[in-house]
Backbone as a chain_set.jsonl record, in Angstrom:
{"seq": "XXXXXXXXXXXXXXXXXXXXXXXXXXXXXXXXXXXXXXXXXXXXXXXXXXXXXXXXXXXXXXXXXXXXXXXXXXXXXXXXXXXXXXXXXXXXXXXXXXXXXXXXXXXXXXXXXXXXXXXXXXXXXXXXXXXXXXXXXXXXXXXXXXXXXXXXXX", "coords": {"N": [[18.955, -8.382, 32.009], [16.934, -9.623, 29.689], [14.485, -8.513, 27.463], [11.655, -10.041, 27.332], [9.832, -12.203, 24.186], [7.751, -11.099, 23.831], [7.512, -8.514, 24.758], [7.857, -5.352, 23.833], [10.128, -2.745, 22.746], [11.819, 0.524, 22.578], [14.087, -0.31, 21.208], [12.909, -2.598, 19.966], [10.833, -2.097, 18.524], [10.923, -1.28, 15.494], [11.378, -3.345, 14.289], [9.472, -5.045, 15.18], [7.31, -4.122, 13.998], [7.755, -4.253, 11.5], [7.469, -7.303, 11.508], [5.108, -7.793, 11.38], [3.544, -6.438, 9.501], [4.632, -7.822, 7.442], [3.361, -10.029, 8.229], [0.678, -9.757, 8.011], [0.324, -9.161, 5.214], [1.301, -11.517, 4.422], [-1.347, -12.422, 5.097], [-3.45, -11.166, 3.7], [-2.347, -11.619, 1.02], [-2.722, -14.474, 0.548], [-5.552, -14.636, 0.582], [-6.326, -13.223, -1.069], [-5.208, -14.291, -3.316], [-6.636, -16.703, -3.581], [-8.929, -15.936, -4.95], [-8.034, -15.129, -7.274], [-6.548, -13.011, -7.504], [-3.101, -11.44, -7.722], [-0.349, -10.12, -5.799], [1.16, -8.587, -7.681], [-1.422, -7.255, -8.828], [-3.101, -6.629, -7.024], [-2.171, -4.916, -5.342], [-1.109, -2.715, -6.695], [-3.488, -1.732, -7.875], [-5.064, -1.022, -5.692], [-3.834, 1.474, -4.038], [-3.687, 2.96, -6.244], [-6.167, 3.83, -6.242], [-6.466, 4.361, -3.69], [-5.057, 6.933, -3.742], [-6.687, 8.561, -5.516], [-7.58, 9.799, -8.498], [-5.898, 9.759, -12.136], [-3.126, 9.684, -11.627], [0.365, 10.438, -11.202], [2.698, 8.256, -12.607], [5.182, 7.967, -11.422], [4.558, 8.636, -8.904], [2.827, 6.916, -8.02], [4.373, 4.858, -8.056], [6.227, 5.297, -5.998], [4.838, 5.129, -4.016], [3.857, 2.236, -4.047], [6.267, 1.212, -3.553], [7.977, 0.215, -5.119], [10.247, 0.633, -7.7], [10.603, 2.736, -10.282], [10.594, 1.238, -13.174], [10.068, -1.116, -12.916], [7.484, -1.036, -11.923], [6.406, -0.106, -14.561], [6.234, -2.452, -15.902], [4.373, -4.12, -14.71], [2.28, -1.995, -14.719], [1.982, -2.342, -17.934], [0.532, -4.988, -17.702], [-1.751, -4.444, -16.122], [-2.68, -2.503, -18.297], [-3.103, -4.284, -20.205], [-5.438, -6.013, -18.882], [-7.011, -4.156, -18.718], [-7.84, -2.922, -16.332], [-6.81, -0.722, -15.778], [-6.109, 2.725, -17.269], [-3.472, 4.498, -18.893], [-2.359, 7.738, -19.644], [-0.835, 10.44, -21.446], [0.571, 13.23, -19.275], [-0.877, 16.362, -19.831], [0.296, 18.518, -18.665], [3.264, 17.847, -18.891], [4.858, 16.121, -21.479], [6.381, 13.927, -20.386], [5.479, 12.591, -18.503], [3.37, 10.27, -16.932], [-0.193, 9.743, -16.496], [-2.224, 7.849, -14.619], [-5.224, 5.975, -14.123], [-7.985, 4.307, -13.268], [-9.928, 1.855, -14.69], [-13.757, 1.266, -15.463], [-13.662, -1.435, -14.819], [-11.637, -1.878, -13.584], [-12.036, -0.569, -11.439], [-14.295, -1.751, -10.621], [-12.927, -4.356, -9.748], [-11.167, -3.031, -7.432], [-13.606, -3.089, -6.028], [-13.651, -5.011, -5.09], [-11.581, -6.104, -3.673], [-11.679, -4.604, -1.588], [-13.826, -5.842, -0.457], [-12.777, -8.085, 0.478], [-10.835, -7.106, 2.16], [-12.034, -5.711, 4.111], [-13.535, -6.972, 5.63], [-11.245, -8.954, 6.561], [-9.463, -6.795, 8.1], [-11.174, -5.579, 9.899], [-11.498, -8.093, 12.258], [-8.948, -7.884, 12.352], [-8.482, -5.516, 13.724], [-10.152, -5.709, 15.701], [-10.061, -5.781, 18.574], [-9.25, -3.33, 19.803], [-10.032, 0.038, 20.628], [-11.958, 2.986, 19.317], [-10.807, 5.389, 20.25], [-7.952, 4.005, 20.86], [-7.362, 3.408, 17.941], [-6.887, 5.649, 17.326], [-5.163, 7.04, 18.574], [-2.89, 5.511, 17.514], [-2.752, 5.837, 15.096], [-2.03, 8.572, 15.254], [0.66, 7.946, 16.288], [2.196, 6.036, 14.019], [1.359, 8.043, 11.614], [3.578, 10.168, 12.687], [5.582, 8.23, 12.837], [6.294, 8.272, 10.293], [6.603, 10.391, 9.171], [8.947, 11.399, 10.806], [10.675, 9.254, 9.574], [10.641, 10.054, 6.906], [11.737, 12.21, 7.034], [14.441, 11.246, 8.141], [14.928, 10.25, 5.843], [15.377, 12.11, 3.725], [17.587, 13.682, 5.26], [19.739, 11.893, 5.236], [20.219, 12.062, 2.681], [21.772, 13.978, 2.14]], "CA": [[17.875, -8.927, 31.834], [16.722, -9.961, 28.653], [13.288, -8.772, 27.378], [10.636, -11.501, 26.504], [9.551, -11.739, 23.102], [6.38, -10.412, 23.92], [7.964, -6.83, 25.424], [8.024, -4.259, 22.293], [10.865, -1.618, 23.075], [12.427, 1.057, 21.399], [15.197, -1.521, 20.642], [12.813, -3.566, 18.689], [9.92, -1.329, 17.754], [10.809, -1.203, 14.155], [11.447, -4.658, 13.865], [8.063, -5.992, 15.058], [6.393, -3.35, 12.784], [8.223, -4.942, 10.274], [7.02, -8.671, 11.086], [3.513, -7.129, 11.987], [3.509, -5.677, 7.895], [4.592, -8.731, 6.35], [2.447, -11.377, 8.681], [-0.627, -8.713, 7.266], [0.487, -9.168, 3.663], [0.824, -13.089, 3.886], [-3.081, -13.097, 5.35], [-4.401, -10.906, 2.861], [-2.038, -12.096, -0.284], [-3.441, -15.577, 0.685], [-6.925, -14.479, 0.912], [-6.539, -12.396, -2.693], [-4.873, -15.846, -4.005], [-8.258, -17.411, -3.47], [-9.85, -15.285, -5.846], [-7.142, -14.741, -8.498], [-5.905, -11.44, -7.485], [-1.807, -11.585, -7.241], [0.008, -9.115, -5.589], [1.341, -7.17, -8.559], [-2.437, -7.107, -8.934], [-4.318, -6.261, -6.463], [-1.797, -3.664, -4.7], [-1.208, -0.985, -7.444], [-4.916, -0.664, -8.054], [-5.263, -0.106, -4.722], [-3.059, 2.129, -4.083], [-4.268, 3.899, -6.979], [-8.129, 3.946, -5.644], [-6.535, 5.697, -2.293], [-4.264, 7.837, -4.46], [-7.234, 9.325, -6.149], [-7.797, 9.74, -10.024], [-5.035, 10.527, -12.583], [-1.767, 10.121, -10.515], [1.576, 10.2, -12.181], [3.295, 7.397, -12.862], [6.306, 8.119, -10.024], [3.76, 9.024, -7.521], [2.49, 5.259, -7.726], [5.529, 3.731, -7.895], [6.828, 5.539, -4.449], [3.436, 4.324, -3.308], [3.677, 1.078, -4.074], [7.293, 1.257, -3.019], [8.943, -0.598, -6.116], [11.138, 1.382, -8.521], [9.351, 3.149, -11.625], [10.739, 0.66, -14.483], [9.158, -2.484, -12.397], [5.626, -0.522, -12.352], [5.928, -0.292, -16.123], [5.881, -3.961, -16.538], [2.79, -4.405, -13.862], [1.393, -1.742, -15.275], [1.641, -3.037, -19.011], [-0.163, -5.786, -17.403], [-3.132, -4.225, -15.635], [-3.431, -2.135, -19.105], [-3.518, -5.37, -20.812], [-6.273, -6.581, -18.742], [-8.218, -3.101, -18.786], [-7.951, -2.443, -15.401], [-6.389, 1.355, -15.702], [-5.588, 3.194, -18.32], [-2.359, 5.578, -18.54], [-2.349, 9.194, -20.376], [0.258, 11.695, -21.168], [0.204, 14.192, -18.864], [-0.641, 17.589, -20.68], [1.487, 19.505, -18.405], [4.566, 17.262, -18.644], [4.512, 14.794, -22.288], [7.46, 12.833, -20.242], [4.955, 11.55, -17.529], [2.156, 9.233, -17.532], [-1.114, 9.584, -15.492], [-3.038, 6.577, -14.155], [-6.363, 6.166, -13.827], [-8.779, 3.58, -12.782], [-10.968, 1.914, -15.289], [-14.526, 0.518, -14.502], [-13.423, -2.753, -14.708], [-10.074, -1.931, -12.368], [-13.147, -0.21, -10.109], [-14.869, -3.324, -10.008], [-11.739, -4.97, -8.862], [-11.13, -2.282, -6.251], [-14.213, -2.979, -4.903], [-13.496, -6.824, -5.06], [-10.289, -6.239, -3.219], [-12.296, -3.967, -0.349], [-14.932, -6.885, 0.344], [-11.974, -8.845, 1.113], [-9.948, -6.42, 2.829], [-12.708, -4.729, 4.926], [-14.005, -7.748, 7.138], [-10.177, -8.96, 7.695], [-9.364, -5.794, 8.649], [-12.182, -5.432, 10.99], [-11.235, -8.895, 12.445], [-7.707, -7.618, 12.977], [-8.932, -4.868, 14.72], [-11.721, -5.629, 16.936], [-9.668, -5.446, 20.044], [-8.814, -1.348, 19.623], [-10.995, 1.107, 20.815], [-12.239, 3.801, 17.841], [-9.219, 6.195, 20.576], [-6.63, 3.096, 20.578], [-7.01, 3.684, 16.421], [-6.995, 7.287, 16.849], [-3.662, 7.28, 19.308], [-2.049, 4.493, 16.682], [-3.09, 6.549, 13.583], [-1.043, 9.655, 15.602], [1.942, 7.458, 16.32], [2.089, 5.792, 12.898], [2.135, 9.419, 11.42], [5.116, 10.359, 13.252], [6.913, 7.484, 12.892], [6.054, 7.766, 8.891], [6.879, 11.842, 9.01], [10.013, 10.825, 11.074], [11.242, 8.487, 8.531], [10.925, 10.838, 5.159], [12.785, 13.212, 7.027], [15.429, 10.611, 8.063], [15.623, 9.52, 4.245], [16.087, 13.267, 3.299], [18.675, 14.191, 6.047], [20.835, 10.751, 4.515], [20.971, 12.125, 1.409], [22.256, 15.034, 1.973]], "C": [[17.275, -8.9, 30.694], [15.237, -9.113, 28.104], [12.567, -9.9, 26.584], [10.062, -11.236, 25.222], [8.714, -11.006, 22.772], [6.588, -8.739, 24.488], [8.202, -6.45, 23.816], [8.784, -2.984, 23.347], [11.251, -0.519, 22.07], [13.628, 0.184, 20.548], [14.885, -2.25, 19.858], [11.28, -3.321, 18.271], [9.533, -1.791, 16.437], [10.684, -2.802, 13.754], [10.468, -5.591, 13.825], [7.26, -5.251, 14.752], [6.665, -4.373, 11.618], [7.538, -6.408, 10.012], [5.336, -8.275, 10.92], [3.133, -7.206, 10.735], [3.485, -7.484, 7.247], [3.802, -10.221, 6.757], [1.009, -10.804, 8.046], [-0.677, -8.986, 5.46], [0.512, -10.474, 3.698], [-1.002, -13.307, 4.12], [-3.591, -12.418, 4.083], [-3.748, -10.947, 1.228], [-2.356, -13.528, -0.554], [-4.752, -15.737, 0.37], [-7.077, -14.009, -0.809], [-6.266, -13.803, -3.873], [-5.85, -16.473, -4.453], [-8.741, -17.144, -4.939], [-9.214, -14.914, -7.11], [-6.812, -13.528, -8.446], [-4.05, -11.819, -6.886], [-1.587, -10.41, -6.39], [0.074, -8.036, -6.722], [0.139, -6.869, -9.281], [-3.077, -5.961, -8.247], [-3.107, -4.559, -5.517], [-1.429, -1.885, -5.3], [-2.345, -0.343, -7.804], [-5.657, -0.526, -6.474], [-4.841, 0.982, -3.872], [-3.284, 3.486, -5.041], [-5.667, 4.513, -6.873], [-7.662, 5.078, -4.39], [-5.668, 6.962, -2.805], [-5.163, 9.099, -4.808], [-6.84, 9.324, -7.717], [-6.431, 10.554, -10.755], [-4.163, 10.919, -12.162], [-0.648, 9.622, -11.418], [2.088, 8.81, -11.433], [4.522, 7.32, -11.902], [5.602, 7.947, -9.209], [3.296, 7.423, -7.053], [3.381, 4.412, -7.45], [6.016, 3.931, -6.437], [5.705, 4.737, -3.695], [3.398, 3.094, -2.934], [5.054, 0.56, -3.381], [7.856, 0.065, -3.654], [9.142, 0.661, -7.362], [10.123, 1.408, -10.185], [9.421, 1.842, -12.701], [9.97, -0.778, -14.098], [7.504, -2.06, -12.611], [5.198, -0.536, -13.639], [5.305, -1.348, -16.647], [4.325, -4.184, -15.896], [2.148, -3.327, -14.344], [1.014, -1.597, -16.851], [0.46, -4.102, -18.849], [-1.821, -5.579, -17.166], [-3.78, -3.274, -17.315], [-4.216, -3.169, -20.001], [-4.908, -5.955, -20.636], [-7.288, -5.886, -18.325], [-9.111, -3.016, -17.772], [-7.59, -0.762, -15.342], [-6.009, 1.454, -17.122], [-4.33, 4.5, -18.337], [-2.31, 6.42, -19.704], [-1.273, 9.525, -20.327], [-0.478, 13.003, -20.511], [0.342, 15.694, -19.541], [0.29, 18.318, -20.369], [2.889, 19.107, -18.936], [4.32, 16.134, -19.926], [5.288, 14.028, -21.805], [6.585, 11.942, -19.179], [3.603, 11.118, -18.138], [1.477, 9.664, -16.172], [-2.089, 8.262, -15.695], [-4.511, 6.78, -13.951], [-7.145, 4.352, -14.107], [-10.153, 3.157, -13.892], [-12.113, 1.398, -14.946], [-14.405, -0.412, -13.92], [-12.273, -2.634, -13.639], [-11.328, -1.125, -10.904], [-13.89, -1.291, -9.525], [-13.86, -4.215, -9.186], [-11.431, -4.602, -7.659], [-12.327, -2.625, -5.484], [-14.383, -4.678, -4.46], [-12.324, -6.733, -3.557], [-10.869, -5.763, -1.579], [-13.155, -5.049, 0.054], [-14.065, -7.477, 0.897], [-11.159, -8.39, 2.426], [-10.677, -6.181, 4.693], [-13.171, -5.927, 6.253], [-12.421, -8.664, 7.796], [-9.417, -7.372, 8.466], [-10.146, -5.362, 10.3], [-11.818, -6.554, 11.827], [-9.697, -8.686, 13.126], [-7.73, -6.646, 13.788], [-9.882, -4.753, 15.962], [-11.184, -5.564, 17.918], [-9.849, -4.149, 20.639], [-10.05, -0.658, 19.515], [-10.632, 2.28, 19.616], [-10.491, 4.891, 18.767], [-8.055, 4.967, 20.468], [-6.255, 3.58, 18.962], [-6.465, 4.8, 16.552], [-5.171, 7.476, 17.108], [-2.706, 6.315, 18.194], [-1.579, 5.332, 15.142], [-1.624, 7.748, 14.05], [0.266, 9.365, 15.304], [2.27, 7.11, 15.312], [2.389, 7.175, 11.874], [3.006, 10.371, 11.302], [6.087, 9.667, 12.96], [7.039, 7.596, 10.846], [7.076, 9.657, 8.414], [8.499, 11.928, 9.051], [11.128, 9.996, 9.933], [11.654, 8.995, 7.097], [11.62, 11.59, 5.783], [14.454, 12.688, 7.498], [16.017, 10.284, 6.636], [16.277, 10.546, 4.083], [17.506, 13.366, 3.903], [19.869, 13.143, 5.492], [21.078, 11.287, 3.503], [21.191, 13.407, 1.438], [24.123, 15.188, 1.965]], "O": [[16.9, -7.739, 30.534], [14.61, -9.349, 29.136], [12.864, -10.452, 25.525], [9.745, -10.066, 25.012], [8.682, -10.321, 21.75], [5.646, -7.948, 24.531], [8.623, -7.155, 22.899], [8.279, -2.45, 24.334], [11.024, -0.649, 20.867], [13.83, 0.21, 19.334], [15.663, -2.757, 19.049], [10.598, -4.21, 17.761], [8.506, -2.379, 16.097], [9.878, -3.251, 12.939], [10.33, -6.541, 13.054], [6.152, -5.548, 15.197], [5.868, -5.096, 11.02], [7.139, -6.797, 8.915], [4.626, -8.806, 10.067], [2.279, -8.075, 10.559], [2.542, -8.111, 6.766], [3.64, -11.197, 6.024], [0.264, -11.663, 7.576], [-1.667, -8.965, 4.729], [-0.336, -10.936, 2.934], [-1.729, -14.091, 3.509], [-4.217, -13.166, 3.331], [-4.388, -10.459, 0.297], [-2.309, -13.917, -1.721], [-5.173, -16.805, -0.073], [-7.903, -14.498, -1.579], [-6.905, -14.144, -4.868], [-5.969, -16.801, -5.633], [-8.888, -17.966, -5.844], [-9.898, -14.387, -7.987], [-6.789, -12.908, -9.509], [-3.827, -12.369, -5.808], [-2.546, -9.662, -6.204], [-0.59, -7.003, -6.81], [0.302, -6.264, -10.341], [-3.44, -4.849, -8.631], [-3.534, -3.43, -5.275], [-1.433, -0.735, -4.86], [-2.522, 0.857, -8.019], [-6.72, 0.065, -6.285], [-5.593, 1.356, -2.973], [-3.12, 4.663, -4.721], [-6.082, 5.545, -7.4], [-8.171, 6.171, -4.14], [-5.698, 7.984, -2.119], [-4.826, 10.266, -4.605], [-5.77, 8.825, -8.065], [-5.937, 11.583, -10.293], [-3.938, 12.126, -12.076], [-0.702, 8.658, -12.182], [1.973, 8.413, -10.273], [4.758, 6.137, -11.656], [5.859, 6.967, -8.51], [3.433, 6.93, -5.933], [3.275, 3.403, -6.753], [6.209, 2.959, -5.706], [5.876, 3.826, -2.885], [3.034, 2.715, -1.821], [4.992, -0.451, -2.682], [8.183, -0.936, -3.018], [8.254, 1.409, -7.77], [9.413, 0.633, -10.825], [8.336, 1.405, -13.085], [9.36, -1.429, -14.946], [6.624, -2.624, -13.26], [4.061, -0.837, -14.001], [4.355, -1.433, -17.425], [3.317, -4.381, -16.575], [0.985, -3.694, -14.511], [0.026, -0.944, -17.188], [-0.456, -4.149, -19.67], [-2.775, -6.165, -17.678], [-4.982, -3.284, -17.58], [-5.373, -3.108, -20.415], [-5.588, -6.343, -21.586], [-8.271, -6.359, -17.754], [-10.341, -3.005, -17.79], [-8.251, 0.138, -14.825], [-5.693, 0.566, -17.915], [-4.554, 5.465, -17.606], [-2.218, 5.861, -20.797], [-0.53, 9.154, -19.418], [-1.495, 13.606, -20.854], [1.448, 16.184, -19.771], [1.083, 18.817, -21.168], [3.625, 19.981, -19.391], [3.614, 15.182, -19.592], [5.333, 13.019, -22.508], [6.878, 10.763, -18.979], [2.995, 11.376, -19.177], [2.057, 9.892, -15.11], [-2.552, 7.834, -16.753], [-4.895, 7.889, -13.58], [-6.822, 3.509, -14.944], [-11.16, 3.859, -13.983], [-11.934, 0.805, -13.883], [-14.798, -0.583, -12.766], [-12.181, -3.556, -12.829], [-11.235, -1.282, -9.687], [-14.058, -1.631, -8.354], [-14.107, -4.676, -8.072], [-11.35, -5.431, -6.752], [-12.224, -2.504, -4.264], [-15.132, -5.244, -3.664], [-12.506, -7.412, -2.546], [-10.576, -6.4, -0.567], [-13.159, -5.132, 1.282], [-14.318, -7.603, 2.095], [-10.905, -9.068, 3.422], [-10.214, -6.347, 5.822], [-13.128, -5.733, 7.468], [-12.291, -8.993, 8.976], [-8.876, -7.415, 9.571], [-9.693, -4.989, 11.382], [-11.651, -5.907, 12.861], [-9.34, -9.207, 14.183], [-6.965, -6.765, 14.745], [-10.156, -3.914, 16.82], [-12.015, -5.085, 18.689], [-10.434, -3.89, 21.691], [-10.889, -0.712, 18.616], [-9.528, 2.491, 19.115], [-9.426, 5.067, 18.176], [-7.119, 5.32, 19.751], [-5.146, 4.035, 18.681], [-5.469, 5.03, 15.866], [-4.278, 7.835, 16.34], [-1.531, 6.679, 18.224], [-0.56, 5.381, 14.453], [-0.552, 7.807, 13.448], [0.991, 9.976, 14.518], [3.112, 7.961, 15.025], [3.515, 7.346, 11.406], [3.259, 11.15, 10.382], [7.237, 10.076, 12.802], [7.9, 6.947, 10.251], [7.932, 9.857, 7.553], [9.246, 12.264, 8.132], [12.279, 10.356, 9.683], [12.563, 8.606, 6.364], [12.547, 11.915, 5.041], [15.455, 13.384, 7.328], [17.199, 10.105, 6.34], [17.504, 10.503, 4.164], [18.499, 13.172, 3.202], [20.975, 13.656, 5.32], [22.24, 11.145, 3.124], [20.648, 14.029, 0.525], [24.651, 16.286, 1.792]]}, "num_chains": 1, "name": "protein.A"}
């Protein structure tokens, strides 16, 4: 017997999570596009804000999920727009540290003003206990995925 399209099982869970992620990105991309923010702008800025000040370029690339050379071009644009600053890491002159400028922080505030109501609408049907349970589930999945990634490199 085939599971219905509404059933989530072990065999389709990751597929369904990927679909959910894609749908969520489509919603926020649309909303950001309306106010003139592209994915190449909002994603690195938001990740940088969440990671904290003076983040290494490689760490930001890993968080955003793009290769370092691709991120360099994006960062060049963000520097030109005055949204971030990039400085040498005094402990490793090859490494670059990225920080938000005041204009970058203002842009992150705009991003959050758009995202927070959308997230509230998306999560409205879930209790705090549901969110806590889902959060633990996601953290475990992330950890397992990281462990698999390292296992496959051996």
